[in-house]
C-alpha positions as CSV (number, residue, x, y, z in Angstrom):
1,M,1.3,-22.7,71.3
2,T,4.3,-25.3,70.7
3,I,7.8,-24.1,70.4
4,G,11.1,-25.6,70.2
5,V,14.3,-24.9,71.8
6,G,16.2,-21.7,71.1
7,T,19.7,-20.8,70.8
8,F,20.0,-16.8,71.0
9,T,22.9,-14.9,69.8
10,P,24.5,-12.4,71.8
11,N,22.1,-14.2,74.6
12,G,18.5,-14.9,74.9
13,R,18.5,-11.9,77.4
14,F,20.0,-9.5,75.1
15,S,17.2,-6.8,74.4
16,V,17.3,-4.1,71.6
17,P,14.2,-1.5,70.5
18,R,11.7,-2.7,67.9
19,S,12.4,0.6,66.5
20,F,15.7,-0.8,65.8
21,I,15.0,-4.0,63.4
22,N,14.6,-3.3,60.2
23,D,13.9,-6.8,58.8
24,I,14.2,-10.5,59.7
25,V,16.4,-12.8,57.5
26,V,15.0,-15.9,57.6
27,Y,17.1,-19.2,55.9
28,H,15.5,-20.6,53.7
29,N,17.3,-23.9,53.4
30,G,16.0,-25.0,50.1
31,D,12.7,-24.7,51.4
32,T,9.6,-22.5,50.1
33,I,8.5,-20.0,52.8
34,V,5.4,-18.7,53.1
35,Q,4.6,-15.3,55.1
36,V,1.3,-14.4,56.4
37,A,2.3,-11.1,58.9
38,N,4.1,-12.2,61.8
39,S,3.4,-16.1,60.7
40,F,6.1,-18.0,58.7
41,T,5.2,-21.2,57.0
42,I,8.0,-23.7,55.9
43,H,7.6,-26.5,53.2
44,A,10.1,-28.6,52.3
45,P,11.1,-29.6,48.6
46,F,8.9,-32.0,46.9
47,P,8.3,-34.3,47.3
48,D,8.1,-34.4,50.8
49,P,5.1,-33.0,52.3
50,T,6.8,-31.9,56.0
51,I,6.0,-28.6,56.9
52,G,7.3,-26.1,59.6
53,F,6.0,-22.9,61.4
54,F,7.2,-20.6,63.3
55,R,5.9,-16.7,64.5
56,L,6.7,-13.4,65.8
57,D,4.8,-12.1,68.7
58,N,2.1,-9.9,67.8
59,R,2.9,-7.3,69.7
60,F,6.8,-7.5,68.4
61,W,5.5,-7.1,65.0
62,G,4.2,-3.8,64.6
63,W,6.3,-1.1,64.9
64,S,7.0,0.4,68.4
65,S,9.9,1.7,70.4
66,N,9.4,-1.1,73.2
67,Y,12.5,-2.9,74.4
68,W,12.3,-6.7,73.3
69,T,14.7,-9.7,74.9
70,L,15.4,-12.2,71.8
71,D,13.7,-15.1,73.9
72,Y,10.2,-13.4,73.9
73,I,10.2,-12.5,70.0
74,I,9.7,-16.0,68.9
75,T,5.9,-17.6,69.9
76,D,5.1,-20.7,67.7
77,C,8.1,-23.1,66.1
78,W,7.0,-26.2,65.2
79,Y,6.9,-28.7,62.5
80,K,4.9,-31.6,61.1
81,L,6.6,-34.7,59.6
82,G,5.2,-35.9,56.6
83,G,2.7,-32.9,57.0
84,V,0.6,-34.5,59.2
85,G,0.2,-35.4,63.1
86,A,1.0,-33.2,66.3
87,E,3.2,-30.4,66.1
88,I,6.6,-31.6,67.2
89,P,8.5,-28.5,68.7
90,M,11.6,-27.0,66.5
91,P,14.8,-25.9,67.6
92,F,15.5,-23.0,66.4
93,Q,18.7,-20.3,66.2
94,L,17.8,-16.3,66.4
95,H,20.3,-13.9,66.2
96,Y,20.9,-10.3,66.3
97,Y,22.6,-8.6,63.8
98,N,24.5,-5.3,62.9
99,E,25.7,-4.9,59.5
100,P,28.8,-2.6,59.7
101,T,28.9,-1.9,55.9
102,T,25.3,-0.5,55.8
103,G,24.3,0.5,59.4
104,R,21.4,-1.9,59.2
105,T,20.2,-3.9,62.6
106,G,17.8,-6.7,62.4
107,L,17.4,-10.4,63.4
108,S,18.2,-13.7,61.6
109,F,16.7,-17.0,61.8
110,G,17.6,-20.3,61.2
111,W,16.1,-23.9,62.0
112,F,17.3,-27.3,63.4
113,S,21.0,-25.7,62.8
114,A,20.8,-25.2,58.7
115,E,21.5,-21.6,57.9
116,S,21.9,-21.4,54.1
117,D,20.1,-19.6,51.5
118,P,19.2,-16.4,53.7
119,H,16.3,-14.1,52.6
120,P,15.3,-10.8,54.2
121,H,12.0,-10.0,54.8
122,P,11.2,-6.5,56.3
123,L,9.2,-5.5,59.2
124,P,6.7,-2.8,59.3
125,S,8.8,0.2,59.8
126,A,7.5,3.6,61.9
127,P,4.6,5.5,60.9
128,L,5.3,8.4,58.3
129,N,4.0,11.2,61.7
130,Y,5.7,9.3,64.3
131,W,9.5,11.2,64.3
132,L,8.5,15.2,65.0
133,P,10.0,17.2,62.4
134,K,12.8,19.7,63.6
135,P,11.7,22.9,64.8
136,M,12.3,26.0,62.4
137,R,14.8,28.4,63.2
């Protein structure tokens, strides 16, 4: 596990129920992102072979009603300069947001202080039978 220094908004100890998080907005910054479940691989534009990688905690990925602090959600965040060699810790930003116009809440993720070209990546939602139906009257 290699992880760079994180910057968190509102702060790293801010806690929120996982059930409130609908998606994670990843800033592509002109790069190509490949998502496989809770892992994201960042490919720099051709001809640069540099790759980056970050992963959400496996326990966070699956829907639950558990509370999480922002500083425990990202478990790996690194890059390989030129696509080879050792994993170099990559600094990142993780923000909690509450969109006032839609009421949706989520996280946004950026690296190296760059935040352009946002793309939402949905997180797993509650199972269909999780919420009990309203009692009949």
